[in-house]
C-alpha positions as CSV (number, residue, x, y, z in Angstrom):
1,M,-108.0,92.0,168.4
2,G,-109.6,89.5,170.7
3,S,-112.6,87.4,169.7
4,R,-116.0,88.9,170.6
5,V,-117.6,87.2,173.6
6,Q,-121.0,85.8,172.7
7,L,-123.8,86.3,175.1
8,P,-125.9,83.4,176.4
9,P,-129.1,82.8,174.4
10,E,-131.3,83.8,177.3
11,I,-129.7,87.3,177.5
12,Q,-130.0,87.7,173.7
13,L,-133.6,86.8,173.8
14,A,-134.3,89.1,176.7
15,Q,-132.7,92.0,174.9
16,R,-134.7,91.4,171.8
17,L,-137.9,91.0,173.8
18,A,-137.4,94.5,175.3
19,G,-136.5,96.1,172.0
20,N,-138.0,99.3,170.7
21,E,-139.5,97.8,167.4
22,Q,-142.6,95.7,167.6
23,V,-141.5,93.5,164.8
24,T,-138.3,92.6,166.8
25,R,-140.3,91.8,169.9
26,D,-142.8,89.6,168.0
27,R,-140.0,87.6,166.5
28,A,-138.3,87.2,169.8
29,V,-141.5,85.8,171.4
30,R,-141.9,83.2,168.6
31,K,-138.2,82.2,168.9
32,L,-138.5,82.0,172.7
33,R,-141.3,79.5,172.4
34,K,-139.4,77.3,170.0
35,Y,-136.3,77.6,172.2
36,I,-138.3,76.5,175.3
37,V,-139.8,73.4,173.5
38,A,-136.4,72.4,172.0
39,R,-134.5,72.8,175.3
40,T,-137.0,71.1,177.6
41,Q,-137.3,68.0,175.3
42,R,-133.8,66.9,176.0
43,A,-133.2,64.5,178.8
44,A,-130.4,66.6,180.3
45,G,-132.1,69.9,179.3
46,G,-134.0,72.4,181.3
47,F,-133.5,75.9,182.7
48,T,-132.0,77.3,185.8
49,H,-133.8,79.7,188.0
50,D,-131.5,82.6,187.0
51,E,-132.0,81.9,183.3
52,L,-135.8,82.0,183.7
53,L,-135.6,85.3,185.7
54,K,-133.7,86.9,182.8
55,I,-136.3,85.6,180.3
56,W,-139.1,86.9,182.4
57,K,-137.5,90.3,182.7
58,G,-137.4,90.5,178.9
59,L,-141.1,89.4,178.8
60,F,-142.0,92.0,181.4
61,Y,-140.6,94.8,179.3
62,C,-142.0,93.3,176.1
63,L,-145.5,93.9,177.5
64,W,-144.4,97.2,178.9
65,M,-143.5,98.5,175.4
66,Q,-146.8,97.2,173.8
67,D,-149.5,99.8,173.1
68,K,-153.2,99.5,172.2
69,P,-155.5,97.4,174.4
70,L,-156.3,94.6,171.8
71,L,-152.6,94.1,171.0
72,Q,-151.8,94.1,174.8
73,E,-154.4,91.4,175.4
74,E,-153.1,89.3,172.5
75,L,-149.5,89.6,173.7
76,G,-150.5,88.8,177.3
77,R,-152.3,85.6,176.2
78,T,-149.3,84.6,174.1
79,I,-146.9,85.2,177.1
80,A,-149.2,83.3,179.5
81,Q,-149.5,80.3,177.2
82,L,-145.7,79.9,177.2
83,I,-146.2,77.7,180.3
84,H,-147.5,74.9,178.0
85,A,-144.3,75.0,176.0
86,F,-142.4,73.4,178.9
87,Q,-142.3,69.6,178.6
88,T,-141.6,68.8,182.3
89,T,-143.5,69.7,185.5
90,E,-140.3,70.9,187.2
91,A,-139.5,73.4,184.4
92,R,-143.1,74.6,184.4
93,H,-142.9,75.1,188.2
94,L,-139.7,77.2,187.9
95,F,-141.2,79.3,185.1
96,L,-144.2,80.2,187.3
97,Q,-142.0,80.9,190.3
98,A,-139.8,83.2,188.2
99,F,-143.0,85.0,187.0
100,W,-144.3,85.9,190.4
101,Q,-140.9,86.9,191.7
102,T,-140.5,89.2,188.7
103,M,-143.9,90.8,189.4
104,N,-143.0,91.3,193.1
105,R,-139.6,92.9,192.1
106,E,-141.0,95.2,189.3
107,W,-144.3,96.1,190.9
108,A,-143.1,99.3,192.5
109,G,-141.9,100.7,189.2
110,I,-145.2,100.2,187.3
111,D,-146.9,103.6,186.7
112,R,-150.6,104.1,186.8
113,L,-151.2,104.0,183.0
114,R,-149.5,100.6,182.6
115,L,-151.1,99.0,185.7
116,D,-154.1,97.5,184.0
117,K,-152.0,95.5,181.5
118,F,-150.1,93.8,184.2
119,Y,-153.3,93.1,186.2
120,M,-154.4,91.3,183.0
121,L,-151.2,89.4,182.7
122,M,-151.5,88.1,186.3
123,R,-155.0,86.9,185.6
124,M,-154.0,85.2,182.4
125,V,-151.0,83.4,183.9
126,L,-153.1,82.2,186.8
127,N,-155.7,80.9,184.4
128,E,-153.1,79.0,182.3
129,S,-151.6,77.6,185.5
130,F,-155.0,76.1,186.4
131,K,-155.3,74.7,182.9
132,A,-151.9,73.1,183.2
133,V,-153.1,71.3,186.4
134,K,-156.3,70.4,184.6
135,S,-154.4,68.7,181.8
136,G,-152.9,66.5,184.5
137,G,-156.3,65.4,185.7
138,W,-156.3,67.6,188.8
139,E,-153.8,65.2,190.4
140,E,-153.4,65.9,194.1
141,R,-149.6,66.2,193.8
142,L,-149.9,68.9,191.0
143,V,-152.5,70.8,193.0
144,E,-150.4,70.9,196.2
145,Q,-147.3,71.9,194.2
146,L,-149.2,74.9,192.6
147,L,-150.7,76.0,195.9
148,D,-147.4,75.8,197.7
149,L,-145.8,78.0,195.0
150,L,-148.6,80.6,195.1
151,T,-148.7,80.8,198.9
152,T,-145.0,80.9,199.3
153,E,-144.3,83.6,196.7
154,I,-147.4,85.8,197.4
155,L,-149.0,85.3,200.8
156,H,-146.2,84.0,203.0
157,P,-145.0,86.5,205.6
158,D,-141.4,86.2,204.3
159,S,-142.4,86.8,200.7
160,E,-141.6,90.2,199.1
161,A,-145.0,90.5,197.4
162,P,-146.4,94.1,197.7
163,N,-150.0,94.7,198.8
164,G,-151.2,95.3,195.2
165,V,-150.1,91.9,194.1
166,K,-151.6,90.2,197.2
167,S,-154.9,92.0,196.8
168,H,-155.3,91.3,193.1
169,F,-154.3,87.7,193.4
170,L,-156.9,87.0,196.2
171,E,-159.5,88.9,194.1
172,I,-159.1,86.8,191.0
173,F,-158.3,83.3,192.4
174,L,-161.8,82.0,192.8
175,E,-163.0,83.6,189.5
176,E,-160.2,82.0,187.4
177,L,-160.6,78.7,189.2
178,S,-164.3,78.7,188.4
179,K,-163.6,79.4,184.7
180,V,-161.3,76.4,184.4
181,G,-162.5,73.7,186.8
182,A,-166.1,74.4,187.9
183,A,-167.4,71.7,185.6
184,E,-165.0,69.0,187.0
185,L,-164.0,69.8,190.5
186,T,-165.9,68.3,193.4
187,A,-166.6,69.9,196.8
188,D,-163.7,67.9,198.4
189,Q,-161.3,69.1,195.8
190,N,-162.5,72.7,196.1
191,L,-162.0,72.5,199.9
192,Q,-158.4,71.3,199.2
193,L,-157.8,74.3,196.9
194,I,-159.0,76.9,199.5
195,D,-157.4,75.2,202.5
196,P,-154.1,77.2,202.3
197,F,-156.1,80.4,202.4
198,C,-158.0,79.2,205.5
199,R,-154.7,78.4,207.3
200,I,-153.2,81.8,206.4
201,A,-156.3,83.7,207.5
202,A,-156.1,82.0,210.9
203,C,-152.5,82.8,211.7
204,T,-151.6,85.9,209.7
205,Q,-150.6,89.1,211.4
206,D,-151.4,91.2,208.4
207,S,-154.8,92.7,208.7
208,L,-155.0,93.4,205.0
209,V,-154.3,89.8,204.1
210,L,-157.0,88.7,206.6
211,H,-159.5,91.1,205.1
212,N,-158.8,90.1,201.5
213,I,-159.0,86.4,202.3
214,T,-162.3,86.6,204.2
215,R,-163.8,89.0,201.6
216,G,-162.4,87.6,198.4
217,I,-162.4,83.9,199.2
218,L,-164.7,82.9,202.1
219,E,-167.4,85.5,201.9
220,A,-167.4,85.2,198.1
221,I,-168.3,81.5,198.5
222,V,-171.3,82.5,200.7
223,E,-172.4,85.1,198.2
224,Q,-172.3,82.6,195.3
225,A,-174.3,80.0,197.2
226,P,-177.6,80.9,195.4
227,L,-175.9,80.6,192.0
228,A,-174.3,77.3,193.0
229,I,-177.6,75.8,194.1
230,E,-179.2,77.1,190.9
231,D,-176.6,75.3,188.9
232,L,-177.1,72.1,191.0
233,M,-180.9,72.3,190.5
234,S,-180.5,72.8,186.7
235,E,-178.2,69.8,186.6
236,L,-180.7,67.7,188.5
237,D,-183.5,68.8,186.3
238,A,-181.5,67.9,183.2
239,Q,-180.7,64.4,184.7
240,N,-184.4,63.9,185.6
241,G,-185.4,64.9,182.1
242,E,-183.2,62.3,180.6
243,D,-184.5,59.7,183.0
244,A,-188.1,60.6,182.2
245,G,-187.3,60.4,178.5
246,S,-185.9,57.0,178.8
247,D,-188.7,55.8,181.1
248,G,-191.4,57.3,178.8
249,D,-191.0,54.5,176.3
250,D,-192.4,52.0,178.9
251,G,-195.7,54.0,179.1
252,D,-196.0,53.4,182.9
253,S,-198.0,56.2,184.5
254,G,-197.9,54.9,188.1
255,D,-194.3,55.8,188.6
256,G,-194.9,59.6,188.1
257,S,-195.4,60.2,191.8
258,D,-192.2,58.4,192.7
259,E,-190.2,60.5,190.3
260,S,-191.7,63.7,191.6
261,E,-190.8,62.7,195.1
262,S,-187.3,61.9,194.1
263,E,-187.0,65.3,192.4
264,Q,-188.0,67.0,195.7
265,E,-185.6,64.9,197.8
266,M,-182.5,65.1,195.6
267,P,-182.1,68.9,195.9
268,S,-182.6,68.8,199.7
269,R,-179.9,66.2,200.1
270,S,-177.6,68.4,198.0
271,L,-178.3,71.5,200.1
272,S,-177.9,69.8,203.4
273,A,-174.7,68.0,202.5
274,G,-173.2,71.0,200.6
275,S,-173.1,68.8,197.5
276,G,-170.2,66.9,196.1
277,C,-171.9,67.0,192.7
278,R,-170.4,68.8,189.8
279,A,-172.0,71.8,188.2
280,D,-172.9,71.7,184.5
281,P,-172.0,75.2,183.1
282,E,-173.3,74.3,179.7
283,G,-176.8,73.4,181.0
284,A,-176.8,76.4,183.3
285,K,-175.9,78.8,180.5
286,G,-178.6,77.3,178.3
287,Q,-181.3,77.8,180.9
288,R,-180.1,81.3,181.7
289,G,-179.5,82.3,178.2
290,G,-182.2,85.0,178.3
291,D,-180.6,86.7,181.3
292,E,-178.1,89.3,180.3
293,E,-176.5,89.5,183.7
294,S,-176.0,85.7,184.0
295,T,-172.7,84.7,185.6
296,G,-170.4,81.9,184.6
297,P,-170.0,78.5,186.2
298,V,-169.8,78.5,190.0
299,L,-167.8,76.2,192.3
300,Q,-169.6,73.7,194.5
301,F,-168.7,73.5,198.2
302,D,-169.6,71.4,201.2
303,Y,-170.5,74.3,203.5
304,E,-170.6,72.1,206.6
305,A,-167.1,70.8,205.8
306,V,-165.8,74.4,205.2
307,A,-167.3,75.5,208.5
308,N,-165.7,72.6,210.4
309,R,-162.3,73.2,208.9
310,L,-162.4,76.9,209.7
311,F,-163.6,76.2,213.3
312,E,-160.7,73.7,213.7
313,L,-158.2,76.3,212.7
314,A,-159.8,79.3,214.5
315,S,-160.2,77.5,217.8
316,Q,-156.5,77.0,218.4
317,E,-154.9,78.9,221.3
318,S,-152.1,80.4,219.2
319,I,-154.6,82.2,216.9
320,P,-154.7,86.0,217.3
321,P,-158.0,87.2,218.8
322,Q,-158.9,89.5,215.9
323,N,-158.5,86.6,213.4
324,R,-160.7,84.3,215.6
325,K,-163.4,86.9,215.8
326,R,-163.4,87.5,212.1
327,L,-163.4,83.8,211.2
328,Y,-166.2,83.0,213.7
329,K,-168.5,85.4,211.8
330,V,-167.8,83.6,208.6
331,I,-168.3,80.2,210.3
332,R,-171.8,81.2,211.3
333,K,-172.6,82.0,207.7
334,F,-171.4,78.6,206.5
335,Q,-173.3,76.9,209.3
336,E,-176.5,78.6,208.2
337,L,-175.9,77.6,204.6
338,A,-175.3,74.0,205.7
339,G,-178.6,74.1,207.6
340,G,-180.5,75.3,204.4
341,N,-180.7,79.0,205.4
342,F,-179.5,80.9,202.4
343,P,-178.6,84.6,202.3
344,E,-182.0,85.8,201.0
345,D,-184.1,82.6,201.5
346,D,-184.5,82.5,197.7
347,I,-182.4,80.2,195.5
348,P,-183.2,81.5,192.0
349,E,-181.1,84.5,190.9
350,R,-184.1,86.4,189.5
351,A,-186.1,86.1,192.7
352,Y,-182.9,87.1,194.6
353,K,-182.7,90.3,192.6
354,K,-186.3,91.1,193.0
355,L,-186.1,90.7,196.7
356,L,-183.2,93.1,196.8
357,E,-185.1,95.7,194.8
358,G,-188.1,95.3,197.2
359,R,-185.9,96.0,200.1
360,R,-184.4,99.1,198.6
361,K,-187.9,100.4,198.1
362,R,-188.8,99.7,201.7
363,K,-185.8,101.6,202.9
364,K,-186.7,104.6,200.8
365,K,-190.3,104.6,202.2
366,R,-189.0,104.3,205.8
367,S,-186.7,107.3,205.3
368,L,-189.7,109.5,204.2
369,P,-191.6,110.0,207.5
370,S,-190.5,113.6,208.3
371,S,-194.0,115.3,208.1
372,P,-196.1,115.7,211.3
373,Q,-198.7,113.3,210.0
374,E,-196.2,110.3,210.3
375,G,-194.8,111.3,213.6
376,G,-194.7,109.1,216.7
377,E,-197.0,109.1,219.6
378,G,-194.7,111.2,221.8
379,E,-194.8,114.3,219.5
380,E,-196.6,117.4,220.8
381,E,-198.0,118.6,217.4
382,V,-201.4,117.2,216.5
383,P,-201.7,116.1,212.8
384,S,-203.9,118.6,211.0
385,P,-206.4,117.3,208.5
386,E,-205.2,119.8,205.9
387,P,-201.8,118.8,204.5
388,G,-200.8,122.4,203.6
389,V,-201.3,124.0,207.1
390,G,-198.1,122.8,208.6
391,T,-196.1,124.0,205.6
392,K,-197.8,127.4,205.7
393,R,-196.9,127.8,209.4
394,K,-193.3,126.9,208.7
395,R,-193.0,129.4,205.9
396,S,-194.6,132.1,208.0
397,R,-192.1,131.4,210.8
398,K,-189.2,131.5,208.4
399,R,-190.3,134.8,207.0
400,A,-190.8,136.3,210.5
401,R,-187.3,135.2,211.8
402,P,-185.2,137.5,209.6
403,A,-187.3,140.5,210.6
404,A,-186.9,139.6,214.3
405,R,-183.2,139.0,214.1
406,A,-182.4,142.0,211.9
407,E,-179.7,144.2,213.4
408,P,-179.9,148.0,213.4
409,G,-176.9,148.3,210.9
410,S,-178.2,145.7,208.5
411,Q,-179.9,146.4,205.2
412,T,-183.4,145.3,206.5
413,G,-183.0,147.7,209.4
414,A,-182.3,150.5,207.0
415,H,-185.4,149.7,205.0
416,G,-187.4,149.6,208.3
417,R,-186.2,153.1,209.2
418,R,-187.2,154.4,205.8
419,R,-190.7,153.0,206.3
420,R,-191.0,154.6,209.7
421,R,-190.1,158.0,208.3
422,K,-192.8,157.7,205.6
423,K,-195.5,156.4,208.0
424,P,-196.1,159.7,209.9
425,R,-196.8,161.5,206.7
426,Q,-199.8,159.3,206.0
427,P,-203.2,160.7,207.0
428,P,-204.8,159.5,210.2
429,G,-207.6,157.7,208.3
430,A,-205.3,155.4,206.4
431,R,-203.5,154.7,209.7
432,A,-206.8,153.6,211.2
433,K,-207.6,151.3,208.3
434,K,-204.4,149.4,208.7
435,A,-204.9,148.7,212.4
436,G,-205.4,145.2,213.6
437,V,-203.0,142.5,212.6
438,Q,-200.1,144.9,211.6
439,Q,-200.4,147.1,214.7
440,P,-198.4,144.7,217.0
441,G,-195.7,144.6,214.4
442,R,-195.4,148.4,214.4
443,R,-195.2,148.4,218.2
444,R,-192.3,145.9,218.2
445,K,-190.4,147.9,215.6
446,R,-190.9,151.1,217.6
447,T,-189.4,149.5,220.7
448,R,-186.4,148.3,218.8
449,T,-185.5,151.6,216.9
450,P,-184.3,154.0,219.6
451,E,-180.9,153.9,217.8
452,G,-182.3,155.0,214.4
453,Q,-183.0,158.6,215.5
454,E,-181.0,161.1,213.6
């Protein structure tokens, strides 16, 4: 008998990762992490692209077999954190590339019940990718390398990414970036991070990608402008409070007016310039601690620079007309923000919500004028002083219409014939008492009942 051929370790790990028993899968995940650390520490070590595709296929079905939401979340986080086990940037890059290629390949086979867990995995992997770049100090080379990978595998026209992957990626990009880098990234760095999306939105032929970029990236920045300014103002207040505390020891009261003027001028400079300052999520959370619906940290952008960049891309001759039209609308919004005109003219979030509630009430009041009292000048009916007169007239008309439209063969017509048979039997005195208002009604019925004769 010939010797048994031993499979490569990557295939062995993939088979164990996709096993039926949870204990076997958990052991395989722990062994995989140790194997990645040991192999990438060698000078001549590393993984090939095919080996990482096999590993990711095992990880994909490892999450596929996992039940219970809490265990799924724990496993998804463990899988996403494998990116930090790679000791070199090149190996980490290949690992992320293999992940997105695996998601693109396996997406069509995911059923509806398992879709949420893979949405969660995409979010966690993207979050850990930003953390890996953050550990490198947001170096420009690392940022460009990550953006090239994401745009090539997901948004490029030649990529095999399905619409579900594209839509979810564009939906979570800014949110996960805010969680990781809102406290450190400046406006210039944030513009660099969204620049690939601006270029794709300008030249793409896919209407779905254009809509998702404008809605999930560009318009999301516009909607978050009040929150971004609120974070800026809270940071400035915290800085001014520290300065006031340090200057309070001197006991000089004459400098109070100068400090108040500086407090008024600093936010205005930040608003007009779009702000290259950094938000302080800890201070913002502390001041908004009582608000249950408070959001997390928000990215800061130079709105004028974003508008200029979009205009530079959209004004090219090779840009499709529908893309140019859509981008020009977004450019106007950024220009208004750069000029200090915010979406609702109120920076604080609570005032912003109250304004929206007031507008909803106004819309409800405007939709009410259906009575004749609130009619326009061109209406023929004169508003009556008694509010119930108009309703009584409408009810009387509605009651009169069925009797006028009743056909001879209908049930009402039958009841009418029975009444006409009984009326001649009444004495003439009773007939005279009922004369007046009801008499015209009897005459109309007599003219309409020649067919009821038997």
